[in-house]
mmCIF file as gemmi writes it, N, C-alpha and C atoms, coordinates in Angstrom:
data_model
loop_
_atom_site.group_PDB
_atom_site.id
_atom_site.type_symbol
_atom_site.label_atom_id
_atom_site.label_alt_id
_atom_site.label_comp_id
_atom_site.label_asym_id
_atom_site.label_entity_id
_atom_site.label_seq_id
_atom_site.pdbx_PDB_ins_code
_atom_site.Cartn_x
_atom_site.Cartn_y
_atom_site.Cartn_z
_atom_site.occupancy
_atom_site.B_iso_or_equiv
_atom_site.pdbx_formal_charge
_atom_site.auth_seq_id
_atom_site.auth_asym_id
_atom_site.pdbx_PDB_model_num
ATOM 1 N N . MET Axp A 1 ? 39.922 -29.205 -19.558 1 0 ? 1 A 1
ATOM 2 C CA . MET Axp A 1 ? 38.725 -29.623 -18.868 1 0 ? 1 A 1
ATOM 3 C C . MET Axp A 1 ? 38.77 -31.138 -18.724 1 0 ? 1 A 1
ATOM 4 N N . THR Axp A 2 ? 38.386 -31.622 -17.546 1 0 ? 2 A 1
ATOM 5 C CA . THR Axp A 2 ? 38.377 -33.043 -17.26 1 0 ? 2 A 1
ATOM 6 C C . THR Axp A 2 ? 37.091 -33.671 -17.749 1 0 ? 2 A 1
ATOM 7 N N . THR Axp A 3 ? 37.172 -34.912 -18.18 1 0 ? 3 A 1
ATOM 8 C CA . THR Axp A 3 ? 36.004 -35.641 -18.665 1 0 ? 3 A 1
ATOM 9 C C . THR Axp A 3 ? 35.513 -36.591 -17.588 1 0 ? 3 A 1
ATOM 10 N N . MET Axp A 4 ? 34.177 -36.698 -17.484 1 0 ? 4 A 1
ATOM 11 C CA . MET Axp A 4 ? 33.559 -37.626 -16.544 1 0 ? 4 A 1
ATOM 12 C C . MET Axp A 4 ? 32.452 -38.364 -17.298 1 0 ? 4 A 1
ATOM 13 N N . ASN Axp A 5 ? 32.459 -39.658 -17.215 1 0 ? 5 A 1
ATOM 14 C CA . ASN Axp A 5 ? 31.413 -40.45 -17.857 1 0 ? 5 A 1
ATOM 15 C C . ASN Axp A 5 ? 30.419 -40.895 -16.799 1 0 ? 5 A 1
ATOM 16 N N . ILE Axp A 6 ? 29.131 -40.793 -17.112 1 0 ? 6 A 1
ATOM 17 C CA . ILE Axp A 6 ? 28.102 -41.255 -16.188 1 0 ? 6 A 1
ATOM 18 C C . ILE Axp A 6 ? 27.155 -42.197 -16.918 1 0 ? 6 A 1
ATOM 19 N N . SER Axp A 7 ? 26.562 -43.097 -16.169 1 0 ? 7 A 1
ATOM 20 C CA . SER Axp A 7 ? 25.581 -44.02 -16.724 1 0 ? 7 A 1
ATOM 21 C C . SER Axp A 7 ? 24.196 -43.581 -16.28 1 0 ? 7 A 1
ATOM 22 N N . LEU Axp A 8 ? 23.267 -43.547 -17.231 1 0 ? 8 A 1
ATOM 23 C CA . LEU Axp A 8 ? 21.894 -43.156 -16.937 1 0 ? 8 A 1
ATOM 24 C C . LEU Axp A 8 ? 20.936 -44.197 -17.491 1 0 ? 8 A 1
ATOM 25 N N . PRO Axp A 9 ? 19.828 -44.426 -16.785 1 0 ? 9 A 1
ATOM 26 C CA . PRO Axp A 9 ? 18.788 -45.262 -17.379 1 0 ? 9 A 1
ATOM 27 C C . PRO Axp A 9 ? 18.218 -44.544 -18.602 1 0 ? 9 A 1
ATOM 28 N N . ASP Axp A 10 ? 17.616 -45.286 -19.487 1 0 ? 10 A 1
ATOM 29 C CA . ASP Axp A 10 ? 17.074 -44.702 -20.718 1 0 ? 10 A 1
ATOM 30 C C . ASP Axp A 10 ? 16.115 -43.544 -20.444 1 0 ? 10 A 1
ATOM 31 N N . THR Axp A 11 ? 15.304 -43.655 -19.395 1 0 ? 11 A 1
ATOM 32 C CA . THR Axp A 11 ? 14.342 -42.593 -19.112 1 0 ? 11 A 1
ATOM 33 C C . THR Axp A 11 ? 15.034 -41.283 -18.744 1 0 ? 11 A 1
ATOM 34 N N . LEU Axp A 12 ? 16.102 -41.365 -17.964 1 0 ? 12 A 1
ATOM 35 C CA . LEU Axp A 12 ? 16.83 -40.145 -17.612 1 0 ? 12 A 1
ATOM 36 C C . LEU Axp A 12 ? 17.588 -39.588 -18.814 1 0 ? 12 A 1
ATOM 37 N N . LYS Axp A 13 ? 18.148 -40.445 -19.615 1 0 ? 13 A 1
ATOM 38 C CA . LYS Axp A 13 ? 18.844 -39.993 -20.827 1 0 ? 13 A 1
ATOM 39 C C . LYS Axp A 13 ? 17.875 -39.261 -21.748 1 0 ? 13 A 1
ATOM 40 N N . SER Axp A 14 ? 16.669 -39.804 -21.885 1 0 ? 14 A 1
ATOM 41 C CA . SER Axp A 14 ? 15.648 -39.138 -22.71 1 0 ? 14 A 1
ATOM 42 C C . SER Axp A 14 ? 15.281 -37.781 -22.132 1 0 ? 14 A 1
ATOM 43 N N . PHE Axp A 15 ? 15.153 -37.734 -20.815 1 0 ? 15 A 1
ATOM 44 C CA . PHE Axp A 15 ? 14.829 -36.466 -20.164 1 0 ? 15 A 1
ATOM 45 C C . PHE Axp A 15 ? 15.921 -35.433 -20.425 1 0 ? 15 A 1
ATOM 46 N N . VAL Axp A 16 ? 17.172 -35.816 -20.263 1 0 ? 16 A 1
ATOM 47 C CA . VAL Axp A 16 ? 18.292 -34.895 -20.504 1 0 ? 16 A 1
ATOM 48 C C . VAL Axp A 16 ? 18.272 -34.422 -21.951 1 0 ? 16 A 1
ATOM 49 N N . ASP Axp A 17 ? 18.067 -35.346 -22.883 1 0 ? 17 A 1
ATOM 50 C CA . ASP Axp A 17 ? 18.018 -34.967 -24.307 1 0 ? 17 A 1
ATOM 51 C C . ASP Axp A 17 ? 16.894 -33.961 -24.572 1 0 ? 17 A 1
ATOM 52 N N . GLU Axp A 18 ? 15.736 -34.177 -23.946 1 0 ? 18 A 1
ATOM 53 C CA . GLU Axp A 18 ? 14.616 -33.247 -24.117 1 0 ? 18 A 1
ATOM 54 C C . GLU Axp A 18 ? 14.971 -31.868 -23.574 1 0 ? 18 A 1
ATOM 55 N N . GLN Axp A 19 ? 15.607 -31.833 -22.409 1 0 ? 19 A 1
ATOM 56 C CA . GLN Axp A 19 ? 15.983 -30.56 -21.806 1 0 ? 19 A 1
ATOM 57 C C . GLN Axp A 19 ? 16.993 -29.815 -22.68 1 0 ? 19 A 1
ATOM 58 N N . VAL Axp A 20 ? 17.927 -30.549 -23.232 1 0 ? 20 A 1
ATOM 59 C CA . VAL Axp A 20 ? 18.925 -29.94 -24.112 1 0 ? 20 A 1
ATOM 60 C C . VAL Axp A 20 ? 18.235 -29.304 -25.307 1 0 ? 20 A 1
ATOM 61 N N . ASN Axp A 21 ? 17.312 -30.02 -25.906 1 0 ? 21 A 1
ATOM 62 C CA . ASN Axp A 21 ? 16.616 -29.509 -27.091 1 0 ? 21 A 1
ATOM 63 C C . ASN Axp A 21 ? 15.654 -28.371 -26.756 1 0 ? 21 A 1
ATOM 64 N N . GLN Axp A 22 ? 14.896 -28.515 -25.699 1 0 ? 22 A 1
ATOM 65 C CA . GLN Axp A 22 ? 13.864 -27.528 -25.371 1 0 ? 22 A 1
ATOM 66 C C . GLN Axp A 22 ? 14.417 -26.255 -24.745 1 0 ? 22 A 1
ATOM 67 N N . ARG Axp A 23 ? 15.508 -26.366 -24.051 1 0 ? 23 A 1
ATOM 68 C CA . ARG Axp A 23 ? 16.008 -25.218 -23.298 1 0 ? 23 A 1
ATOM 69 C C . ARG Axp A 23 ? 17.236 -24.565 -23.923 1 0 ? 23 A 1
ATOM 70 N N . GLY Axp A 24 ? 17.614 -25.019 -25.093 1 0 ? 24 A 1
ATOM 71 C CA . GLY Axp A 24 ? 18.665 -24.338 -25.836 1 0 ? 24 A 1
ATOM 72 C C . GLY Axp A 24 ? 20.093 -24.645 -25.441 1 0 ? 24 A 1
ATOM 73 N N . TYR Axp A 25 ? 20.324 -25.749 -24.759 1 0 ? 25 A 1
ATOM 74 C CA . TYR Axp A 25 ? 21.7 -26.138 -24.449 1 0 ? 25 A 1
ATOM 75 C C . TYR Axp A 25 ? 22.32 -26.74 -25.703 1 0 ? 25 A 1
ATOM 76 N N . GLY Axp A 26 ? 23.606 -26.548 -25.855 1 0 ? 26 A 1
ATOM 77 C CA . GLY Axp A 26 ? 24.298 -27.101 -27.013 1 0 ? 26 A 1
ATOM 78 C C . GLY Axp A 26 ? 24.551 -28.6 -26.883 1 0 ? 26 A 1
ATOM 79 N N . THR Axp A 27 ? 24.826 -29.029 -25.668 1 0 ? 27 A 1
ATOM 80 C CA . THR Axp A 27 ? 25.135 -30.437 -25.424 1 0 ? 27 A 1
ATOM 81 C C . THR Axp A 27 ? 24.563 -30.853 -24.068 1 0 ? 27 A 1
ATOM 82 N N . SER Axp A 28 ? 24.52 -32.145 -23.848 1 0 ? 28 A 1
ATOM 83 C CA . SER Axp A 28 ? 24.088 -32.642 -22.547 1 0 ? 28 A 1
ATOM 84 C C . SER Axp A 28 ? 25.087 -32.24 -21.464 1 0 ? 28 A 1
ATOM 85 N N . SER Axp A 29 ? 26.349 -32.099 -21.824 1 0 ? 29 A 1
ATOM 86 C CA . SER Axp A 29 ? 27.358 -31.655 -20.854 1 0 ? 29 A 1
ATOM 87 C C . SER Axp A 29 ? 27.054 -30.256 -20.343 1 0 ? 29 A 1
ATOM 88 N N . GLU Axp A 30 ? 26.623 -29.36 -21.224 1 0 ? 30 A 1
ATOM 89 C CA . GLU Axp A 30 ? 26.263 -28.008 -20.801 1 0 ? 30 A 1
ATOM 90 C C . GLU Axp A 30 ? 25.105 -28.055 -19.805 1 0 ? 30 A 1
ATOM 91 N N . TYR Axp A 31 ? 24.123 -28.89 -20.09 1 0 ? 31 A 1
ATOM 92 C CA . TYR Axp A 31 ? 22.968 -29.028 -19.2 1 0 ? 31 A 1
ATOM 93 C C . TYR Axp A 31 ? 23.404 -29.544 -17.826 1 0 ? 31 A 1
ATOM 94 N N . VAL Axp A 32 ? 24.216 -30.564 -17.795 1 0 ? 32 A 1
ATOM 95 C CA . VAL Axp A 32 ? 24.668 -31.14 -16.527 1 0 ? 32 A 1
ATOM 96 C C . VAL Axp A 32 ? 25.528 -30.136 -15.76 1 0 ? 32 A 1
ATOM 97 N N . ARG Axp A 33 ? 26.398 -29.41 -16.452 1 0 ? 33 A 1
ATOM 98 C CA . ARG Axp A 33 ? 27.205 -28.386 -15.779 1 0 ? 33 A 1
ATOM 99 C C . ARG Axp A 33 ? 26.315 -27.335 -15.126 1 0 ? 33 A 1
ATOM 100 N N . GLU Axp A 34 ? 25.255 -26.932 -15.829 1 0 ? 34 A 1
ATOM 101 C CA . GLU Axp A 34 ? 24.328 -25.951 -15.271 1 0 ? 34 A 1
ATOM 102 C C . GLU Axp A 34 ? 23.629 -26.492 -14.026 1 0 ? 34 A 1
ATOM 103 N N . LEU Axp A 35 ? 23.23 -27.754 -14.05 1 0 ? 35 A 1
ATOM 104 C CA . LEU Axp A 35 ? 22.616 -28.373 -12.868 1 0 ? 35 A 1
ATOM 105 C C . LEU Axp A 35 ? 23.58 -28.378 -11.692 1 0 ? 35 A 1
ATOM 106 N N . ILE Axp A 36 ? 24.837 -28.688 -11.959 1 0 ? 36 A 1
ATOM 107 C CA . ILE Axp A 36 ? 25.837 -28.729 -10.887 1 0 ? 36 A 1
ATOM 108 C C . ILE Axp A 36 ? 26.057 -27.331 -10.327 1 0 ? 36 A 1
ATOM 109 N N . ARG Axp A 37 ? 26.138 -26.321 -11.189 1 0 ? 37 A 1
ATOM 110 C CA . ARG Axp A 37 ? 26.306 -24.94 -10.716 1 0 ? 37 A 1
ATOM 111 C C . ARG Axp A 37 ? 25.13 -24.521 -9.836 1 0 ? 37 A 1
ATOM 112 N N . LYS Axp A 38 ? 23.919 -24.865 -10.267 1 0 ? 38 A 1
ATOM 113 C CA . LYS Axp A 38 ? 22.741 -24.517 -9.471 1 0 ? 38 A 1
ATOM 114 C C . LYS Axp A 38 ? 22.76 -25.225 -8.12 1 0 ? 38 A 1
ATOM 115 N N . ASP Axp A 39 ? 23.218 -26.457 -8.095 1 0 ? 39 A 1
ATOM 116 C CA . ASP Axp A 39 ? 23.318 -27.181 -6.837 1 0 ? 39 A 1
ATOM 117 C C . ASP Axp A 39 ? 24.347 -26.521 -5.925 1 0 ? 39 A 1
ATOM 118 N N . GLN Axp A 40 ? 25.47 -26.081 -6.501 1 0 ? 40 A 1
ATOM 119 C CA . GLN Axp A 40 ? 26.473 -25.359 -5.709 1 0 ? 40 A 1
ATOM 120 C C . GLN Axp A 40 ? 25.868 -24.086 -5.122 1 0 ? 40 A 1
ATOM 121 N N . ASP Axp A 41 ? 25.092 -23.364 -5.927 1 0 ? 41 A 1
ATOM 122 C CA . ASP Axp A 41 ? 24.443 -22.144 -5.449 1 0 ? 41 A 1
ATOM 123 C C . ASP Axp A 41 ? 23.476 -22.448 -4.306 1 0 ? 41 A 1
ATOM 124 N N . ARG Axp A 42 ? 22.695 -23.524 -4.441 1 0 ? 42 A 1
ATOM 125 C CA . ARG Axp A 42 ? 21.75 -23.903 -3.386 1 0 ? 42 A 1
ATOM 126 C C . ARG Axp A 42 ? 22.484 -24.251 -2.094 1 0 ? 42 A 1
ATOM 127 N N . GLN Axp A 43 ? 23.581 -24.969 -2.224 1 0 ? 43 A 1
ATOM 128 C CA . GLN Axp A 43 ? 24.352 -25.324 -1.032 1 0 ? 43 A 1
ATOM 129 C C . GLN Axp A 43 ? 24.925 -24.084 -0.364 1 0 ? 43 A 1
ATOM 130 N N . ARG Axp A 44 ? 25.425 -23.149 -1.154 1 0 ? 44 A 1
ATOM 131 C CA . ARG Axp A 44 ? 25.976 -21.907 -0.599 1 0 ? 44 A 1
ATOM 132 C C . ARG Axp A 44 ? 24.869 -21.103 0.079 1 0 ? 44 A 1
ATOM 133 N N . LEU Axp A 45 ? 23.7 -21.025 -0.54 1 0 ? 45 A 1
ATOM 134 C CA . LEU Axp A 45 ? 22.58 -20.309 0.061 1 0 ? 45 A 1
ATOM 135 C C . LEU Axp A 45 ? 22.183 -20.956 1.379 1 0 ? 45 A 1
ATOM 136 N N . ARG Axp A 46 ? 22.166 -22.28 1.42 1 0 ? 46 A 1
ATOM 137 C CA . ARG Axp A 46 ? 21.825 -22.99 2.661 1 0 ? 46 A 1
ATOM 138 C C . ARG Axp A 46 ? 22.836 -22.656 3.754 1 0 ? 46 A 1
ATOM 139 N N . GLU Axp A 47 ? 24.118 -22.638 3.401 1 0 ? 47 A 1
ATOM 140 C CA . GLU Axp A 47 ? 25.156 -22.285 4.372 1 0 ? 47 A 1
ATOM 141 C C . GLU Axp A 47 ? 24.938 -20.874 4.91 1 0 ? 47 A 1
ATOM 142 N N . LEU Axp A 48 ? 24.615 -19.937 4.017 1 0 ? 48 A 1
ATOM 143 C CA . LEU Axp A 48 ? 24.391 -18.556 4.438 1 0 ? 48 A 1
ATOM 144 C C . LEU Axp A 48 ? 23.167 -18.445 5.339 1 0 ? 48 A 1
ATOM 145 N N . LEU Axp A 49 ? 22.102 -19.182 4.996 1 0 ? 49 A 1
ATOM 146 C CA . LEU Axp A 49 ? 20.896 -19.154 5.818 1 0 ? 49 A 1
ATOM 147 C C . LEU Axp A 49 ? 21.163 -19.726 7.205 1 0 ? 49 A 1
ATOM 148 N N . LEU Axp A 50 ? 21.899 -20.835 7.26 1 0 ? 50 A 1
ATOM 149 C CA . LEU Axp A 50 ? 22.233 -21.424 8.561 1 0 ? 50 A 1
ATOM 150 C C . LEU Axp A 50 ? 23.127 -20.489 9.37 1 0 ? 50 A 1
ATOM 151 N N . GLU Axp A 51 ? 24.067 -19.854 8.698 1 0 ? 51 A 1
ATOM 152 C CA . GLU Axp A 51 ? 24.945 -18.896 9.367 1 0 ? 51 A 1
ATOM 153 C C . GLU Axp A 51 ? 24.122 -17.737 9.931 1 0 ? 51 A 1
ATOM 154 N N . GLY Axp A 52 ? 23.176 -17.261 9.136 1 0 ? 52 A 1
ATOM 155 C CA . GLY Axp A 52 ? 22.317 -16.174 9.594 1 0 ? 52 A 1
ATOM 156 C C . GLY Axp A 52 ? 21.443 -16.592 10.759 1 0 ? 52 A 1
ATOM 157 N N . ALA Axp A 53 ? 20.945 -17.832 10.718 1 0 ? 53 A 1
ATOM 158 C CA . ALA Axp A 53 ? 20.094 -18.325 11.797 1 0 ? 53 A 1
ATOM 159 C C . ALA Axp A 53 ? 20.862 -18.432 13.108 1 0 ? 53 A 1
ATOM 160 N N . LYS Axp A 54 ? 22.156 -18.676 13.026 1 0 ? 54 A 1
ATOM 161 C CA . LYS Axp A 54 ? 22.986 -18.803 14.227 1 0 ? 54 A 1
ATOM 162 C C . LYS Axp A 54 ? 23.429 -17.442 14.773 1 0 ? 54 A 1
ATOM 163 N N . SER Axp A 55 ? 23.315 -16.399 13.969 1 0 ? 55 A 1
ATOM 164 C CA . SER Axp A 55 ? 23.807 -15.091 14.39 1 0 ? 55 A 1
ATOM 165 C C . SER Axp A 55 ? 22.833 -14.422 15.352 1 0 ? 55 A 1
ATOM 166 N N . ALA Axp A 56 ? 23.335 -13.427 16.019 1 0 ? 56 A 1
ATOM 167 C CA . ALA Axp A 56 ? 22.518 -12.666 16.969 1 0 ? 56 A 1
ATOM 168 C C . ALA Axp A 56 ? 21.418 -11.914 16.218 1 0 ? 56 A 1
ATOM 169 N N . PRO Axp A 57 ? 20.29 -11.703 16.869 1 0 ? 57 A 1
ATOM 170 C CA . PRO Axp A 57 ? 19.207 -10.961 16.215 1 0 ? 57 A 1
ATOM 171 C C . PRO Axp A 57 ? 19.672 -9.565 15.822 1 0 ? 57 A 1
ATOM 172 N N . GLY Axp A 58 ? 19.183 -9.104 14.715 1 0 ? 58 A 1
ATOM 173 C CA . GLY Axp A 58 ? 19.53 -7.773 14.233 1 0 ? 58 A 1
ATOM 174 C C . GLY Axp A 58 ? 18.486 -6.765 14.664 1 0 ? 58 A 1
ATOM 175 N N . GLN Axp A 59 ? 18.593 -5.61 14.106 1 0 ? 59 A 1
ATOM 176 C CA . GLN Axp A 59 ? 17.672 -4.532 14.402 1 0 ? 59 A 1
ATOM 177 C C . GLN Axp A 59 ? 16.317 -4.823 13.756 1 0 ? 59 A 1
ATOM 178 N N . ALA Axp A 60 ? 15.249 -4.452 14.42 1 0 ? 60 A 1
ATOM 179 C CA . ALA Axp A 60 ? 13.901 -4.682 13.882 1 0 ? 60 A 1
ATOM 180 C C . ALA Axp A 60 ? 13.685 -3.844 12.623 1 0 ? 60 A 1
ATOM 181 N N . ALA Axp A 61 ? 12.984 -4.422 11.654 1 0 ? 61 A 1
ATOM 182 C CA . ALA Axp A 61 ? 12.657 -3.724 10.41 1 0 ? 61 A 1
ATOM 183 C C . ALA Axp A 61 ? 11.354 -2.961 10.639 1 0 ? 61 A 1
ATOM 184 N N . THR Axp A 62 ? 11.49 -1.689 10.943 1 0 ? 62 A 1
ATOM 185 C CA . THR Axp A 62 ? 10.342 -0.833 11.24 1 0 ? 62 A 1
ATOM 186 C C . THR Axp A 62 ? 9.992 0.013 10.026 1 0 ? 62 A 1
ATOM 187 N N . ALA Axp A 63 ? 8.891 0.745 10.126 1 0 ? 63 A 1
ATOM 188 C CA . ALA Axp A 63 ? 8.487 1.636 9.032 1 0 ? 63 A 1
ATOM 189 C C . ALA Axp A 63 ? 9.584 2.653 8.709 1 0 ? 63 A 1
ATOM 190 N N . PRO Axp A 64 ? 10.208 3.281 9.706 1 0 ? 64 A 1
ATOM 191 C CA . PRO Axp A 64 ? 11.31 4.213 9.373 1 0 ? 64 A 1
ATOM 192 C C . PRO Axp A 64 ? 12.479 3.525 8.656 1 0 ? 64 A 1
ATOM 193 N N . TYR Axp A 65 ? 12.758 2.276 9.015 1 0 ? 65 A 1
ATOM 194 C CA . TYR Axp A 65 ? 13.819 1.531 8.328 1 0 ? 65 A 1
ATOM 195 C C . TYR Axp A 65 ? 13.497 1.42 6.846 1 0 ? 65 A 1
ATOM 196 N N . PHE Axp A 66 ? 12.248 1.007 6.531 1 0 ? 66 A 1
ATOM 197 C CA . PHE Axp A 66 ? 11.861 0.852 5.13 1 0 ? 66 A 1
ATOM 198 C C . PHE Axp A 66 ? 11.801 2.193 4.409 1 0 ? 66 A 1
ATOM 199 N N . ASP Axp A 67 ? 11.406 3.251 5.107 1 0 ? 67 A 1
ATOM 200 C CA . ASP Axp A 67 ? 11.418 4.585 4.499 1 0 ? 67 A 1
ATOM 201 C C . ASP Axp A 67 ? 12.842 4.978 4.104 1 0 ? 67 A 1
ATOM 202 N N . GLY Axp A 68 ? 13.784 4.735 5.002 1 0 ? 68 A 1
ATOM 203 C CA . GLY Axp A 68 ? 15.178 5.041 4.702 1 0 ? 68 A 1
ATOM 204 C C . GLY Axp A 68 ? 15.726 4.199 3.566 1 0 ? 68 A 1
ATOM 205 N N . LEU Axp A 69 ? 15.358 2.923 3.56 1 0 ? 69 A 1
ATOM 206 C CA . LEU Axp A 69 ? 15.797 2.035 2.489 1 0 ? 69 A 1
ATOM 207 C C . LEU Axp A 69 ? 15.23 2.495 1.152 1 0 ? 69 A 1
ATOM 208 N N . ARG Axp A 70 ? 13.964 2.841 1.143 1 0 ? 70 A 1
ATOM 209 C CA . ARG Axp A 70 ? 13.311 3.321 -0.085 1 0 ? 70 A 1
ATOM 210 C C . ARG Axp A 70 ? 14.013 4.583 -0.581 1 0 ? 70 A 1
ATOM 211 N N . GLU Axp A 71 ? 14.339 5.49 0.322 1 0 ? 71 A 1
ATOM 212 C CA . GLU Axp A 71 ? 15.026 6.72 -0.057 1 0 ? 71 A 1
ATOM 213 C C . GLU Axp A 71 ? 16.408 6.436 -0.642 1 0 ? 71 A 1
ATOM 214 N N . ARG Axp A 72 ? 17.137 5.49 -0.039 1 0 ? 72 A 1
ATOM 215 C CA . ARG Axp A 72 ? 18.461 5.118 -0.57 1 0 ? 72 A 1
ATOM 216 C C . ARG Axp A 72 ? 18.349 4.56 -1.975 1 0 ? 72 A 1
ATOM 217 N N . VAL Axp A 73 ? 17.351 3.731 -2.213 1 0 ? 73 A 1
ATOM 218 C CA . VAL Axp A 73 ? 17.164 3.123 -3.529 1 0 ? 73 A 1
ATOM 219 C C . VAL Axp A 73 ? 16.808 4.198 -4.559 1 0 ? 73 A 1
ATOM 220 N N . LEU Axp A 74 ? 15.907 5.096 -4.2 1 0 ? 74 A 1
ATOM 221 C CA . LEU Axp A 74 ? 15.52 6.169 -5.12 1 0 ? 74 A 1
ATOM 222 C C . LEU Axp A 74 ? 16.684 7.085 -5.434 1 0 ? 74 A 1
ATOM 223 N N . THR Axp A 75 ? 17.472 7.403 -4.415 1 0 ? 75 A 1
ATOM 224 C CA . THR Axp A 75 ? 18.643 8.27 -4.606 1 0 ? 75 A 1
ATOM 225 C C . THR Axp A 75 ? 19.687 7.548 -5.465 1 0 ? 75 A 1
ATOM 226 N N . ALA Axp A 76 ? 19.895 6.271 -5.196 1 0 ? 76 A 1
ATOM 227 C CA . ALA Axp A 76 ? 20.882 5.508 -5.961 1 0 ? 76 A 1
ATOM 228 C C . ALA Axp A 76 ? 20.455 5.381 -7.416 1 0 ? 76 A 1
ATOM 229 N N . GLY Axp A 77 ? 19.154 5.329 -7.666 1 0 ? 77 A 1
ATOM 230 C CA . GLY Axp A 77 ? 18.662 5.227 -9.039 1 0 ? 77 A 1
ATOM 231 C C . GLY Axp A 77 ? 19.001 6.446 -9.863 1 0 ? 77 A 1
ATOM 232 N N . LYS Axp A 78 ? 19.232 7.551 -9.185 1 0 ? 78 A 1
ATOM 233 C CA . LYS Axp A 78 ? 19.583 8.791 -9.875 1 0 ? 78 A 1
ATOM 234 C C . LYS Axp A 78 ? 21.075 8.893 -10.147 1 0 ? 78 A 1
ATOM 235 N N . ARG Axp A 79 ? 21.856 8.027 -9.456 1 0 ? 79 A 1
ATOM 236 C CA . ARG Axp A 79 ? 23.3 8.004 -9.64 1 0 ? 79 A 1
ATOM 237 C C . ARG Axp A 79 ? 23.682 6.642 -10.205 1 0 ? 79 A 1
ATOM 238 N N . PRO Axp A 80 ? 24.238 6.591 -11.405 1 0 ? 80 A 1
ATOM 239 C CA . PRO Axp A 80 ? 24.599 5.29 -12.012 1 0 ? 80 A 1
ATOM 240 C C . PRO Axp A 80 ? 25.594 4.502 -11.17 1 0 ? 80 A 1
ATOM 241 N N . GLY Axp A 81 ? 25.308 3.234 -10.961 1 0 ? 81 A 1
ATOM 242 C CA . GLY Axp A 81 ? 26.256 2.316 -10.32 1 0 ? 81 A 1
ATOM 243 C C . GLY Axp A 81 ? 26.346 2.406 -8.816 1 0 ? 81 A 1
ATOM 244 N N . LYS Axp A 82 ? 25.477 3.131 -8.15 1 0 ? 82 A 1
ATOM 245 C CA . LYS Axp A 82 ? 25.557 3.274 -6.69 1 0 ? 82 A 1
ATOM 246 C C . LYS Axp A 82 ? 24.265 2.795 -6.043 1 0 ? 82 A 1
ATOM 247 N N . LEU Axp A 83 ? 24.423 2.012 -4.957 1 0 ? 83 A 1
ATOM 248 C CA . LEU Axp A 83 ? 23.272 1.602 -4.136 1 0 ? 83 A 1
ATOM 249 C C . LEU Axp A 83 ? 23.604 1.796 -2.689 1 0 ? 83 A 1
């Protein structure tokens, strides 16, 4: 694993220390890694949303659509591991 050193003002360092203690992280590095992972997830979600916005319109979500979806979910609940 590569090491990266960062400089923080005292107020941010205190905040990180509080988060580590209150939220059960072992180290400040674990906390920062989690923040970076969440940021990666947000960026990926944004990309997917933009991709979806650029795509052609899909089929309308009608009452029969939701009835079918509900039936699939109920049926899948009766079979382990299938949706």
